[in-house]
PyMOL CGO cylinders between C-alpha atoms (Angstrom):
from pymol import cmd
from pymol.cgo import CYLINDER

trace = [
    CYLINDER, 65.13, -53.00, 64.97, 62.82, -50.01, 65.13, 0.3, 1, 1, 1, 1, 1, 1,
    CYLINDER, 62.82, -50.01, 65.13, 61.43, -48.64, 68.41, 0.3, 1, 1, 1, 1, 1, 1,
    CYLINDER, 61.43, -48.64, 68.41, 59.52, -45.49, 69.25, 0.3, 1, 1, 1, 1, 1, 1,
    CYLINDER, 59.52, -45.49, 69.25, 56.81, -44.11, 71.54, 0.3, 1, 1, 1, 1, 1, 1,
    CYLINDER, 56.81, -44.11, 71.54, 53.28, -43.04, 70.61, 0.3, 1, 1, 1, 1, 1, 1,
    CYLINDER, 53.28, -43.04, 70.61, 54.07, -39.55, 71.93, 0.3, 1, 1, 1, 1, 1, 1,
    CYLINDER, 54.07, -39.55, 71.93, 56.43, -39.16, 68.96, 0.3, 1, 1, 1, 1, 1, 1,
    CYLINDER, 56.43, -39.16, 68.96, 53.98, -40.29, 66.25, 0.3, 1, 1, 1, 1, 1, 1,
    CYLINDER, 53.98, -40.29, 66.25, 51.82, -37.77, 64.41, 0.3, 1, 1, 1, 1, 1, 1,
    CYLINDER, 51.82, -37.77, 64.41, 48.10, -37.96, 65.23, 0.3, 1, 1, 1, 1, 1, 1,
    CYLINDER, 48.10, -37.96, 65.23, 46.00, -37.49, 62.08, 0.3, 1, 1, 1, 1, 1, 1,
    CYLINDER, 46.00, -37.49, 62.08, 42.29, -37.34, 61.36, 0.3, 1, 1, 1, 1, 1, 1,
    CYLINDER, 42.29, -37.34, 61.36, 40.90, -40.52, 59.82, 0.3, 1, 1, 1, 1, 1, 1,
    CYLINDER, 40.90, -40.52, 59.82, 40.71, -39.59, 56.14, 0.3, 1, 1, 1, 1, 1, 1,
    CYLINDER, 40.71, -39.59, 56.14, 37.38, -41.09, 55.15, 0.3, 1, 1, 1, 1, 1, 1,
    CYLINDER, 37.38, -41.09, 55.15, 34.11, -39.49, 54.14, 0.3, 1, 1, 1, 1, 1, 1,
    CYLINDER, 34.11, -39.49, 54.14, 31.71, -39.63, 57.08, 0.3, 1, 1, 1, 1, 1, 1,
    CYLINDER, 31.71, -39.63, 57.08, 34.40, -40.26, 59.72, 0.3, 1, 1, 1, 1, 1, 1,
    CYLINDER, 34.40, -40.26, 59.72, 33.76, -38.17, 62.83, 0.3, 1, 1, 1, 1, 1, 1,
    CYLINDER, 33.76, -38.17, 62.83, 36.07, -37.45, 65.80, 0.3, 1, 1, 1, 1, 1, 1,
    CYLINDER, 36.07, -37.45, 65.80, 38.37, -40.31, 64.77, 0.3, 1, 1, 1, 1, 1, 1,
    CYLINDER, 38.37, -40.31, 64.77, 42.16, -40.13, 64.84, 0.3, 1, 1, 1, 1, 1, 1,
    CYLINDER, 42.16, -40.13, 64.84, 44.89, -42.46, 63.57, 0.3, 1, 1, 1, 1, 1, 1,
    CYLINDER, 44.89, -42.46, 63.57, 48.58, -42.95, 64.22, 0.3, 1, 1, 1, 1, 1, 1,
    CYLINDER, 48.58, -42.95, 64.22, 50.64, -45.03, 61.79, 0.3, 1, 1, 1, 1, 1, 1,
    CYLINDER, 50.64, -45.03, 61.79, 52.98, -46.76, 64.29, 0.3, 1, 1, 1, 1, 1, 1,
    CYLINDER, 52.98, -46.76, 64.29, 54.83, -49.23, 62.05, 0.3, 1, 1, 1, 1, 1, 1,
    CYLINDER, 54.83, -49.23, 62.05, 54.87, -48.99, 58.25, 0.3, 1, 1, 1, 1, 1, 1,
    CYLINDER, 54.87, -48.99, 58.25, 57.01, -49.77, 55.21, 0.3, 1, 1, 1, 1, 1, 1,
    CYLINDER, 57.01, -49.77, 55.21, 58.87, -46.59, 56.05, 0.3, 1, 1, 1, 1, 1, 1,
    CYLINDER, 58.87, -46.59, 56.05, 60.17, -48.38, 59.17, 0.3, 1, 1, 1, 1, 1, 1,
    CYLINDER, 60.17, -48.38, 59.17, 61.09, -51.55, 57.29, 0.3, 1, 1, 1, 1, 1, 1,
    CYLINDER, 61.09, -51.55, 57.29, 57.85, -53.51, 57.75, 0.3, 1, 1, 1, 1, 1, 1,
    CYLINDER, 57.85, -53.51, 57.75, 57.33, -55.58, 54.61, 0.3, 1, 1, 1, 1, 1, 1,
    CYLINDER, 57.33, -55.58, 54.61, 54.11, -57.43, 55.45, 0.3, 1, 1, 1, 1, 1, 1,
    CYLINDER, 54.11, -57.43, 55.45, 51.94, -55.46, 57.88, 0.3, 1, 1, 1, 1, 1, 1,
    CYLINDER, 51.94, -55.46, 57.88, 51.13, -51.93, 59.04, 0.3, 1, 1, 1, 1, 1, 1,
    CYLINDER, 51.13, -51.93, 59.04, 50.31, -51.27, 62.70, 0.3, 1, 1, 1, 1, 1, 1,
    CYLINDER, 50.31, -51.27, 62.70, 47.95, -48.39, 63.42, 0.3, 1, 1, 1, 1, 1, 1,
    CYLINDER, 47.95, -48.39, 63.42, 46.58, -46.90, 66.62, 0.3, 1, 1, 1, 1, 1, 1,
    CYLINDER, 46.58, -46.90, 66.62, 43.06, -45.45, 66.48, 0.3, 1, 1, 1, 1, 1, 1,
    CYLINDER, 43.06, -45.45, 66.48, 41.68, -42.94, 68.98, 0.3, 1, 1, 1, 1, 1, 1,
    CYLINDER, 41.68, -42.94, 68.98, 37.91, -42.48, 68.80, 0.3, 1, 1, 1, 1, 1, 1,
    CYLINDER, 37.91, -42.48, 68.80, 36.83, -39.42, 70.75, 0.3, 1, 1, 1, 1, 1, 1,
    CYLINDER, 36.83, -39.42, 70.75, 33.41, -38.05, 71.79, 0.3, 1, 1, 1, 1, 1, 1,
    CYLINDER, 33.41, -38.05, 71.79, 30.61, -39.30, 69.49, 0.3, 1, 1, 1, 1, 1, 1,
    CYLINDER, 30.61, -39.30, 69.49, 33.18, -40.86, 67.15, 0.3, 1, 1, 1, 1, 1, 1,
    CYLINDER, 33.18, -40.86, 67.15, 32.18, -42.90, 64.13, 0.3, 1, 1, 1, 1, 1, 1,
    CYLINDER, 32.18, -42.90, 64.13, 34.05, -44.57, 61.29, 0.3, 1, 1, 1, 1, 1, 1,
    CYLINDER, 34.05, -44.57, 61.29, 31.34, -45.32, 58.72, 0.3, 1, 1, 1, 1, 1, 1,
    CYLINDER, 31.34, -45.32, 58.72, 30.68, -48.56, 56.87, 0.3, 1, 1, 1, 1, 1, 1,
    CYLINDER, 30.68, -48.56, 56.87, 33.39, -49.35, 54.33, 0.3, 1, 1, 1, 1, 1, 1,
    CYLINDER, 33.39, -49.35, 54.33, 35.26, -52.35, 52.97, 0.3, 1, 1, 1, 1, 1, 1,
    CYLINDER, 35.26, -52.35, 52.97, 38.58, -53.27, 51.39, 0.3, 1, 1, 1, 1, 1, 1,
    CYLINDER, 38.58, -53.27, 51.39, 40.27, -56.37, 49.99, 0.3, 1, 1, 1, 1, 1, 1,
    CYLINDER, 40.27, -56.37, 49.99, 42.40, -56.90, 53.11, 0.3, 1, 1, 1, 1, 1, 1,
    CYLINDER, 42.40, -56.90, 53.11, 41.81, -58.24, 56.60, 0.3, 1, 1, 1, 1, 1, 1,
    CYLINDER, 41.81, -58.24, 56.60, 41.85, -56.27, 59.86, 0.3, 1, 1, 1, 1, 1, 1,
    CYLINDER, 41.85, -56.27, 59.86, 43.13, -57.47, 63.23, 0.3, 1, 1, 1, 1, 1, 1,
    CYLINDER, 43.13, -57.47, 63.23, 42.01, -55.30, 66.13, 0.3, 1, 1, 1, 1, 1, 1,
    CYLINDER, 42.01, -55.30, 66.13, 43.06, -55.22, 69.80, 0.3, 1, 1, 1, 1, 1, 1,
    CYLINDER, 43.06, -55.22, 69.80, 41.33, -52.82, 72.23, 0.3, 1, 1, 1, 1, 1, 1,
    CYLINDER, 41.33, -52.82, 72.23, 43.56, -50.96, 74.68, 0.3, 1, 1, 1, 1, 1, 1,
    CYLINDER, 43.56, -50.96, 74.68, 41.00, -48.75, 76.45, 0.3, 1, 1, 1, 1, 1, 1,
    CYLINDER, 41.00, -48.75, 76.45, 37.43, -47.50, 76.26, 0.3, 1, 1, 1, 1, 1, 1,
    CYLINDER, 37.43, -47.50, 76.26, 34.75, -49.40, 74.39, 0.3, 1, 1, 1, 1, 1, 1,
    CYLINDER, 34.75, -49.40, 74.39, 32.80, -49.32, 71.20, 0.3, 1, 1, 1, 1, 1, 1,
    CYLINDER, 32.80, -49.32, 71.20, 30.87, -51.23, 68.59, 0.3, 1, 1, 1, 1, 1, 1,
    CYLINDER, 30.87, -51.23, 68.59, 32.59, -53.06, 65.77, 0.3, 1, 1, 1, 1, 1, 1,
    CYLINDER, 32.59, -53.06, 65.77, 30.20, -53.96, 63.02, 0.3, 1, 1, 1, 1, 1, 1,
    CYLINDER, 30.20, -53.96, 63.02, 31.09, -56.47, 60.33, 0.3, 1, 1, 1, 1, 1, 1,
    CYLINDER, 31.09, -56.47, 60.33, 28.73, -57.95, 57.78, 0.3, 1, 1, 1, 1, 1, 1,
    CYLINDER, 28.73, -57.95, 57.78, 25.39, -58.49, 59.55, 0.3, 1, 1, 1, 1, 1, 1,
    CYLINDER, 25.39, -58.49, 59.55, 26.61, -58.39, 63.15, 0.3, 1, 1, 1, 1, 1, 1,
    CYLINDER, 26.61, -58.39, 63.15, 27.77, -55.90, 65.76, 0.3, 1, 1, 1, 1, 1, 1,
    CYLINDER, 27.77, -55.90, 65.76, 29.80, -56.58, 68.91, 0.3, 1, 1, 1, 1, 1, 1,
    CYLINDER, 29.80, -56.58, 68.91, 30.78, -54.24, 71.70, 0.3, 1, 1, 1, 1, 1, 1,
    CYLINDER, 30.78, -54.24, 71.70, 34.50, -54.52, 72.45, 0.3, 1, 1, 1, 1, 1, 1,
    CYLINDER, 34.50, -54.52, 72.45, 36.35, -53.23, 75.50, 0.3, 1, 1, 1, 1, 1, 1,
    CYLINDER, 36.35, -53.23, 75.50, 39.86, -53.43, 76.97, 0.3, 1, 1, 1, 1, 1, 1,
    CYLINDER, 39.86, -53.43, 76.97, 41.54, -56.75, 76.21, 0.3, 1, 1, 1, 1, 1, 1,
    CYLINDER, 41.54, -56.75, 76.21, 39.00, -57.73, 73.53, 0.3, 1, 1, 1, 1, 1, 1,
    CYLINDER, 39.00, -57.73, 73.53, 40.11, -58.40, 69.99, 0.3, 1, 1, 1, 1, 1, 1,
    CYLINDER, 40.11, -58.40, 69.99, 38.50, -59.03, 66.62, 0.3, 1, 1, 1, 1, 1, 1,
    CYLINDER, 38.50, -59.03, 66.62, 39.33, -60.32, 63.15, 0.3, 1, 1, 1, 1, 1, 1,
    CYLINDER, 39.33, -60.32, 63.15, 37.52, -58.86, 60.13, 0.3, 1, 1, 1, 1, 1, 1,
    CYLINDER, 37.52, -58.86, 60.13, 38.02, -60.87, 56.92, 0.3, 1, 1, 1, 1, 1, 1,
    CYLINDER, 38.02, -60.87, 56.92, 38.81, -59.18, 53.58, 0.3, 1, 1, 1, 1, 1, 1,
    CYLINDER, 38.81, -59.18, 53.58, 35.93, -57.64, 51.61, 0.3, 1, 1, 1, 1, 1, 1,
    CYLINDER, 35.93, -57.64, 51.61, 33.51, -57.65, 54.58, 0.3, 1, 1, 1, 1, 1, 1,
    CYLINDER, 33.51, -57.65, 54.58, 31.75, -54.30, 55.11, 0.3, 1, 1, 1, 1, 1, 1,
    CYLINDER, 31.75, -54.30, 55.11, 32.70, -52.98, 58.58, 0.3, 1, 1, 1, 1, 1, 1,
    CYLINDER, 32.70, -52.98, 58.58, 32.27, -49.90, 60.80, 0.3, 1, 1, 1, 1, 1, 1,
    CYLINDER, 32.27, -49.90, 60.80, 33.13, -48.54, 64.25, 0.3, 1, 1, 1, 1, 1, 1,
    CYLINDER, 33.13, -48.54, 64.25, 31.15, -46.49, 66.81, 0.3, 1, 1, 1, 1, 1, 1,
    CYLINDER, 31.15, -46.49, 66.81, 32.43, -45.38, 70.23, 0.3, 1, 1, 1, 1, 1, 1,
    CYLINDER, 32.43, -45.38, 70.23, 30.15, -46.17, 73.19, 0.3, 1, 1, 1, 1, 1, 1,
    CYLINDER, 30.15, -46.17, 73.19, 32.28, -45.37, 76.25, 0.3, 1, 1, 1, 1, 1, 1,
    CYLINDER, 32.28, -45.37, 76.25, 32.65, -42.07, 78.08, 0.3, 1, 1, 1, 1, 1, 1,
    CYLINDER, 32.65, -42.07, 78.08, 36.43, -42.30, 77.67, 0.3, 1, 1, 1, 1, 1, 1,
    CYLINDER, 36.43, -42.30, 77.67, 38.26, -42.38, 74.34, 0.3, 1, 1, 1, 1, 1, 1,
    CYLINDER, 38.26, -42.38, 74.34, 38.12, -45.75, 72.60, 0.3, 1, 1, 1, 1, 1, 1,
    CYLINDER, 38.12, -45.75, 72.60, 41.69, -46.68, 71.71, 0.3, 1, 1, 1, 1, 1, 1,
    CYLINDER, 41.69, -46.68, 71.71, 42.63, -49.74, 69.70, 0.3, 1, 1, 1, 1, 1, 1,
    CYLINDER, 42.63, -49.74, 69.70, 45.43, -51.18, 67.62, 0.3, 1, 1, 1, 1, 1, 1,
    CYLINDER, 45.43, -51.18, 67.62, 44.57, -52.28, 64.09, 0.3, 1, 1, 1, 1, 1, 1,
    CYLINDER, 44.57, -52.28, 64.09, 46.96, -54.31, 61.96, 0.3, 1, 1, 1, 1, 1, 1,
    CYLINDER, 46.96, -54.31, 61.96, 46.51, -54.64, 58.21, 0.3, 1, 1, 1, 1, 1, 1,
    CYLINDER, 46.51, -54.64, 58.21, 48.58, -56.46, 55.59, 0.3, 1, 1, 1, 1, 1, 1,
    CYLINDER, 48.58, -56.46, 55.59, 50.28, -54.79, 52.67, 0.3, 1, 1, 1, 1, 1, 1,
    CYLINDER, 50.28, -54.79, 52.67, 49.11, -55.89, 49.24, 0.3, 1, 1, 1, 1, 1, 1,
    CYLINDER, 49.11, -55.89, 49.24, 51.54, -58.28, 47.56, 0.3, 1, 1, 1, 1, 1, 1,
]
cmd.load_cgo(trace, "trace")
């Protein structure tokens, strides 16, 4: 078993062209023994944006606090605490913070097999 606390996990800038005021923490990865999924925590700060992008894997998102827009394909939805979303593989998607407070969410992605 692996346990930890977010206070002990490095906070990094989202490494993507066009990303603004967006941070990521890699909570559970292959390094911890996870063979199928990675769990990440995103912190979107003032005026944060993660621009439109896509990949060949799905995303599963659960909002912890704050609110923001998740765009996928041709639609956008505002998500707040307790909301969750599934984004299928290969669908263009993006994120934009709308709340005064930081928008914090968990995002789980599969590892390629």
